[in-house]
C-alpha positions as CSV (number, residue, x, y, z in Angstrom):
1,M,29.3,-15.1,33.4
2,F,31.1,-14.8,30.2
3,V,32.3,-17.7,28.0
4,A,34.4,-18.0,24.9
5,G,32.7,-18.9,21.6
6,S,34.0,-20.0,18.2
7,P,35.7,-19.0,16.1
8,E,37.6,-16.7,18.5
9,V,39.4,-17.5,21.8
10,A,39.5,-15.5,25.0
11,A,42.6,-14.7,26.9
12,R,41.2,-13.9,30.4
13,G,42.9,-13.7,33.8
14,R,42.4,-13.7,37.5
15,G,41.0,-10.6,39.2
16,R,43.5,-8.9,41.5
17,R,41.0,-9.3,44.3
18,G,41.3,-13.1,44.0
19,A,38.5,-14.0,41.6
20,A,39.6,-16.7,39.1
21,N,39.0,-16.3,35.4
22,A,39.5,-18.7,32.5
23,R,42.5,-18.1,30.3
24,G,42.6,-18.4,26.5
25,A,45.6,-19.2,24.4
26,A,45.7,-19.0,20.6
27,G,46.5,-15.6,19.2
28,V,43.1,-15.0,17.6
29,L,40.2,-12.7,18.4
30,V,37.6,-13.3,21.1
31,V,33.9,-13.8,20.7
32,L,32.4,-13.4,24.2
33,A,28.9,-14.4,24.9
34,W,27.0,-14.2,28.2
35,A,26.4,-17.7,29.6
36,C,22.7,-18.3,30.0
37,G,21.7,-18.9,33.6
38,P,18.5,-20.3,34.9
39,D,15.2,-18.9,33.7
40,G,14.6,-15.8,35.8
41,E,11.1,-14.4,36.0
42,S,11.9,-12.0,38.9
43,R,11.5,-8.3,38.2
44,R,13.3,-6.8,41.2
45,V,15.2,-3.7,41.9
46,V,17.6,-4.7,44.7
47,D,19.9,-2.9,47.0
48,A,23.4,-4.3,47.6
49,D,21.9,-6.8,50.1
50,G,19.2,-7.9,47.7
51,G,16.4,-6.4,49.7
52,L,14.1,-4.0,47.9
53,E,11.4,-4.9,45.4
54,V,9.9,-2.4,43.0
55,D,7.0,-3.1,40.7
56,E,7.3,-2.4,37.0
57,G,5.3,0.3,35.4
58,T,4.9,2.7,32.6
59,A,5.8,6.4,32.5
60,P,6.2,9.2,30.0
61,D,9.0,8.9,27.5
62,A,12.3,10.7,27.9
63,A,14.2,12.4,25.1
64,V,17.2,10.5,23.8
65,D,19.7,11.7,21.2
66,A,19.8,9.4,18.2
67,G,23.3,10.6,17.4
68,S,23.7,8.5,14.2
69,E,24.4,9.0,10.5
70,G,21.4,6.9,9.6
71,E,23.3,3.9,8.3
72,A,21.6,1.7,11.0
73,D,18.3,3.3,11.6
74,G,16.6,0.1,12.6
75,G,19.2,-0.6,15.3
76,A,19.0,3.0,16.5
77,D,15.2,2.7,16.7
78,R,15.4,-0.5,18.7
79,E,17.9,1.2,21.0
80,R,15.6,4.1,21.6
81,E,12.7,1.7,22.3
82,A,14.9,-0.3,24.8
83,A,16.0,2.9,26.5
84,G,12.3,3.8,26.9
85,D,12.0,6.5,24.2
86,E,9.7,6.4,21.2
87,G,10.4,9.7,19.6
88,G,14.2,9.8,19.7
89,S,14.3,13.6,20.0
90,D,17.6,15.4,20.4
91,S,18.5,16.2,24.0
92,G,21.2,18.6,22.8
93,D,23.9,16.9,24.9
94,G,26.6,14.4,23.9
95,G,25.1,13.3,20.6
96,S,25.4,14.2,16.9
97,G,28.0,16.8,16.3
98,S,28.8,17.3,20.0
99,R,32.2,17.1,21.6
100,W,32.5,14.2,24.0
101,T,35.3,13.8,26.6
102,V,36.6,10.2,26.6
103,P,36.2,8.8,30.2
104,P,39.2,7.8,32.3
105,T,40.2,4.2,32.3
106,G,41.2,4.2,35.9
107,Q,44.5,2.6,35.3
108,D,47.4,4.0,37.4
109,A,50.1,1.3,37.2
110,C,52.5,0.3,34.5
111,Y,53.2,-3.3,33.5
112,D,55.6,-5.4,31.4
113,E,54.4,-8.6,29.6
114,A,53.6,-10.4,32.8
115,A,53.5,-8.2,36.0
116,V,53.2,-4.8,37.5
117,L,56.3,-2.6,37.4
118,A,57.8,-0.8,40.3
119,E,57.8,2.4,38.2
120,C,56.8,3.5,34.8
121,P,59.6,3.5,32.2
122,G,60.3,7.0,31.1
123,G,58.1,8.7,33.7
124,T,54.6,10.1,33.4
125,D,52.5,13.0,32.2
126,P,53.9,12.6,29.5
127,P,56.7,10.0,29.5
128,S,60.1,10.4,27.9
129,C,60.3,7.2,25.9
130,G,63.1,8.2,23.4
131,A,63.9,6.7,20.1
132,P,64.2,3.8,20.0
133,A,61.6,3.7,22.7
134,L,62.3,2.3,26.1
135,R,60.7,-1.1,26.6
136,F,57.1,-0.9,27.7
137,C,57.1,2.9,27.6
138,G,54.0,4.7,26.5
139,Q,51.3,2.8,28.2
140,D,48.0,3.9,29.6
141,A,49.0,5.0,33.1
142,Q,51.8,7.3,31.7
143,Y,49.3,9.7,30.1
144,R,46.9,11.8,32.1
145,D,43.2,10.9,31.9
146,A,40.3,13.4,32.0
147,E,39.4,14.3,35.5
148,R,36.0,13.3,36.9
149,A,34.3,12.9,40.3
150,L,31.5,10.4,41.2
151,I,29.2,12.2,43.6
152,C,26.8,10.1,45.7
153,R,23.5,11.6,46.8
154,S,21.6,10.2,49.8
155,A,17.9,9.4,49.7
156,G,17.3,12.9,50.8
157,G,19.3,14.3,47.9
158,D,22.3,15.5,49.9
159,P,25.8,15.0,48.5
160,V,27.8,12.5,50.7
161,A,31.1,10.7,50.5
162,C,30.3,7.4,48.7
163,A,32.3,5.4,51.2
164,T,30.0,6.5,54.0
165,L,27.1,4.6,52.3
166,P,28.5,1.0,52.1
167,T,25.2,-0.4,51.0
168,A,23.3,1.0,48.0
169,G,19.9,2.3,49.1
170,P,16.9,2.3,46.7
171,R,16.7,6.1,46.7
172,E,20.4,6.9,46.2
173,V,22.0,8.1,43.0
174,V,25.5,8.8,41.7
175,E,26.3,11.8,39.6
176,D,29.2,11.7,37.1
177,S,30.8,15.2,36.9
178,L,32.4,14.3,33.5
179,T,29.5,13.0,31.5
180,G,26.6,14.7,33.3
181,L,24.9,11.3,33.7
182,V,23.1,10.3,36.8
183,W,23.1,6.7,37.8
184,Q,20.9,4.5,39.9
185,R,23.0,3.3,42.8
186,A,20.9,0.2,43.4
187,F,20.3,-2.3,40.6
188,A,17.9,-4.8,39.2
189,A,18.5,-8.5,38.9
190,G,17.2,-11.4,36.8
191,L,15.7,-9.3,34.0
192,S,15.6,-10.0,30.3
193,W,16.5,-7.2,27.9
194,T,12.8,-6.2,27.4
195,E,12.1,-6.3,31.1
196,A,15.2,-4.2,31.7
197,S,13.7,-1.3,29.7
198,A,10.4,-1.5,31.6
199,A,12.2,-1.5,35.0
200,C,14.1,1.7,34.1
201,A,11.0,3.4,32.8
202,S,9.2,2.5,36.1
203,L,11.7,4.7,38.0
204,R,10.3,7.8,36.3
205,E,7.0,7.6,38.2
206,G,8.8,7.7,41.6
207,A,11.1,10.6,40.4
208,L,14.2,8.9,41.7
209,G,16.8,11.6,42.5
210,G,14.2,14.2,41.5
211,R,14.3,13.1,37.8
212,T,11.8,11.7,35.4
213,D,14.1,10.8,32.5
214,W,15.3,7.4,33.7
215,R,16.1,4.8,31.0
216,L,18.3,1.8,30.2
217,P,21.8,3.1,29.3
218,T,23.3,2.6,25.9
219,I,26.4,0.5,25.6
220,Y,28.4,3.7,25.2
221,E,27.0,5.1,28.4
222,L,27.3,1.9,30.4
223,A,31.0,1.6,29.5
224,T,31.8,5.0,30.9
225,I,31.5,3.7,34.5
226,L,34.0,0.9,34.0
227,D,37.2,1.2,36.1
228,L,39.9,-0.8,34.5
229,G,42.4,-0.1,37.2
230,R,40.6,-2.9,39.1
231,A,38.8,-6.1,38.4
232,A,36.1,-8.4,39.9
233,P,34.4,-6.0,39.8
234,A,35.8,-3.4,37.3
235,I,34.0,-0.5,38.8
236,D,34.3,2.0,41.7
237,T,32.9,0.0,44.5
238,D,32.5,3.0,46.8
239,A,30.2,4.6,44.3
240,F,28.5,1.3,43.2
241,P,28.7,-1.2,46.1
242,G,27.5,-4.7,45.5
243,T,28.0,-4.7,41.8
244,A,27.8,-8.3,40.5
245,T,30.3,-9.6,38.1
246,M,28.3,-12.3,36.4
247,P,26.4,-12.9,34.1
248,G,26.5,-9.3,32.9
249,W,24.7,-6.0,32.7
250,W,22.2,-5.0,30.0
251,S,22.5,-1.9,27.8
252,A,19.8,-0.5,25.5
253,T,21.8,-1.2,22.4
254,P,20.6,-4.0,20.1
255,D,22.8,-6.1,17.8
256,A,22.7,-4.4,14.4
257,E,22.4,-7.7,12.5
258,R,20.9,-10.3,14.9
259,P,17.7,-9.2,16.6
260,E,17.9,-12.1,19.1
261,L,21.0,-10.4,20.7
262,A,21.7,-7.2,22.6
263,W,24.8,-5.5,23.9
264,G,26.0,-5.5,27.5
265,V,29.0,-5.1,29.8
266,G,30.7,-7.7,31.9
267,F,31.9,-5.9,35.1
268,H,34.1,-8.8,36.1
269,A,36.9,-7.5,33.8
270,G,35.2,-5.0,31.6
271,E,34.3,-6.8,28.4
272,L,31.8,-5.5,25.9
273,N,29.8,-8.0,23.9
274,E,26.3,-9.4,23.1
275,A,24.0,-11.8,24.8
276,P,20.6,-13.4,24.0
277,V,17.8,-11.0,24.8
278,G,15.9,-13.5,26.9
279,M,18.8,-14.1,29.2
280,P,18.3,-12.9,32.8
281,A,21.0,-10.3,33.7
282,F,21.6,-7.2,35.9
283,V,20.4,-3.7,35.2
284,R,21.5,-0.2,36.4
285,C,19.4,2.7,35.1
286,V,20.6,6.1,34.0
287,A,19.3,9.6,33.6
288,G,20.6,12.8,32.0
289,P,22.1,13.7,28.6
290,S,22.0,10.7,26.4
291,L,24.6,9.3,24.0
292,L,23.7,6.6,21.5
293,G,27.1,6.9,19.7
294,L,29.6,9.5,18.7
295,E,28.3,10.2,15.2
296,G,27.2,13.0,13.0
297,P,27.8,14.4,9.6
298,G,31.4,15.2,9.0
299,R,32.7,13.6,12.2
300,F,36.0,12.7,10.6
301,D,38.3,15.2,8.7
302,V,41.1,13.7,6.7
303,A,44.4,15.6,6.1
304,T,47.2,14.3,4.0
305,G,50.7,15.7,4.2
306,P,54.1,14.8,2.8
307,D,54.7,12.2,5.6
308,G,51.3,10.6,5.7
309,T,47.6,11.0,6.5
310,V,46.0,12.1,9.8
311,V,42.3,11.7,10.6
312,F,40.8,14.3,13.0
313,D,37.9,13.2,15.1
314,G,35.4,16.1,15.7
315,A,33.5,14.1,18.3
316,T,36.4,13.7,20.7
317,G,39.1,16.1,19.5
318,L,41.6,13.3,19.0
319,A,43.9,13.0,16.0
320,W,44.4,9.5,14.6
321,Q,47.0,7.9,12.3
322,A,45.2,6.9,9.1
323,D,47.6,4.0,8.3
324,V,47.6,0.8,10.3
325,A,50.6,-1.2,11.5
326,T,50.0,-4.9,11.6
327,A,51.3,-8.1,13.3
328,L,52.6,-6.4,16.4
329,R,52.9,-7.7,19.9
330,W,51.8,-5.3,22.6
331,E,55.3,-4.2,23.4
332,G,55.9,-3.6,19.7
333,A,52.7,-1.6,19.4
334,L,53.7,0.7,22.2
335,A,57.1,1.3,20.7
336,H,55.7,1.8,17.2
337,C,53.5,4.7,18.3
338,E,56.1,6.3,20.6
339,E,58.6,6.4,17.7
340,L,56.1,7.7,15.1
341,V,56.6,11.1,13.5
342,L,53.6,12.1,11.4
343,G,52.0,15.4,10.4
344,G,54.9,17.3,11.9
345,A,54.2,15.8,15.3
346,D,56.2,13.4,17.4
347,D,53.9,13.0,20.4
348,W,52.0,10.0,19.0
349,R,51.1,7.2,21.4
350,L,49.1,4.0,21.5
351,P,45.5,4.8,22.5
352,N,44.1,3.6,25.8
353,V,41.1,1.3,25.5
354,A,38.5,4.1,26.2
355,E,39.9,6.1,23.3
356,L,40.0,3.2,21.0
357,R,36.5,2.2,22.1
358,S,35.2,5.7,21.2
359,L,35.6,4.8,17.5
360,V,33.3,1.7,17.7
361,R,29.7,1.9,16.4
362,V,28.0,-1.4,17.1
363,D,24.8,-0.2,15.5
364,R,26.5,-0.6,12.1
365,A,26.3,-3.7,10.0
366,G,29.7,-4.9,8.7
367,V,32.8,-3.0,10.1
368,K,31.9,-1.5,13.4
369,T,33.1,2.0,12.9
370,S,32.7,4.9,10.5
371,F,36.4,5.7,10.7
372,P,37.4,6.3,7.0
373,G,38.9,3.2,5.4
374,A,39.0,1.2,8.6
375,P,39.8,-2.5,8.1
376,P,37.9,-5.2,10.2
377,D,41.0,-5.7,12.3
378,S,41.5,-6.0,16.0
379,F,43.7,-3.3,17.6
380,W,45.9,-3.0,20.6
381,S,45.2,-0.5,23.3
382,S,47.8,0.7,25.8
383,T,45.6,-0.6,28.7
384,T,46.6,-3.7,30.6
385,S,44.1,-6.1,32.1
386,A,44.0,-5.4,35.8
387,G,42.8,-9.0,36.4
388,D,45.7,-10.5,34.5
389,P,48.8,-8.4,33.7
390,R,49.8,-10.9,31.0
391,A,46.9,-9.5,28.9
392,A,46.1,-6.1,27.4
393,W,42.8,-4.8,26.1
394,V,41.9,-5.2,22.4
395,V,39.1,-3.7,20.4
396,S,37.7,-5.7,17.4
397,F,36.3,-3.6,14.6
398,A,34.9,-6.7,13.0
399,S,32.6,-7.5,15.9
400,G,32.7,-4.4,18.1
401,H,33.9,-6.6,21.0
402,V,36.3,-5.3,23.7
403,F,38.3,-7.9,25.5
404,P,41.7,-8.7,27.1
405,V,44.2,-10.9,25.1
406,S,47.7,-12.2,25.9
407,K,50.4,-9.5,25.2
408,T,52.4,-12.0,23.2
409,T,49.7,-12.2,20.6
410,T,50.0,-10.1,17.4
411,F,47.4,-7.5,16.4
412,S,47.2,-4.2,14.6
413,A,47.9,-0.7,16.0
414,R,46.6,2.7,15.1
415,C,48.3,5.6,16.9
416,V,46.6,8.7,18.4
417,R,47.6,12.1,19.7
418,G,45.9,14.9,21.7
419,T,43.4,14.8,24.5
420,S,39.6,14.8,24.3
């Protein structure tokens, strides 16, 4: 499970399916660390009922796109090694200089500061918030996400409705129509970070799903299957049944400054943070076009006009406000972006957490983004925590952590416009 660590405090809630979470208080950032469980020596790939065992092995390396500017080559090398690739050759998909569609958050309800609303203020797709903006208008569910389908394939390779396979079989896979990634439907349990890489590499020998490019997913890839419209677990449980919520799930991404830590995802609520590499955790392997991070020469293009500066992101196609508004509660951040007129446009909005997360580069030392002039602040997203409607998702560019915090806390806001 996840625990709060100094000097930051977590604001966490109850999953809407009844799982209890600890709540934080003070209006400061969150450092989330995976709580260490018992020493686990098992190297198992298990189905949803914990049945199947698969031996570890070695296999040929798969190509992985480095996708970086080179400011953290050591971290990128360690990530390639963890993913099971030594050469780091370019796959040609989703990496440096490529356009990348921001994945949907899955949120389809609107909230005030404490509860779900019967209807979204100002409507949807897009909302009409006005100026001054309607209270709580401009949140995640009011703007259309990218469309995607999760396609389950049986052990025989046939496409089937995921709900007809209530237990994940060892030879089943899930295809993501948006990212092109193919996911192992079963998962491994009780593995350290190093063991996780070996377990994913072993799948190549058996050509799971007819593929030989299985690897441990990067933190960017693993976050794409989060479904923040639900909690405990924050994932599509038809596509990925039996997904455990604690202690967490390994990615191939190492910490840029502390080699004893690596990044992972908590599927209880959807947090992104680090854990000690020796900690036993869960693993779900991936195949397909690889993404280590949305980077490349000239990713950001800055344009200054008479009313301010806009930063265009060549990786996602989104346009960002260069300036930062500070000391805003969640409601104030929503209103600030809905009322913004900048660059001749009045369709600015508060970004959802997946859009905001797309700016994060955890393989960098210092500020965890290459966004020009970015301060090490924490920023509000428009996405409410499904597990606790009193909290909304925040991204820290000081640490790279993604976590829910009470909506009455004050943080910074950077507005966005466009679709990826």
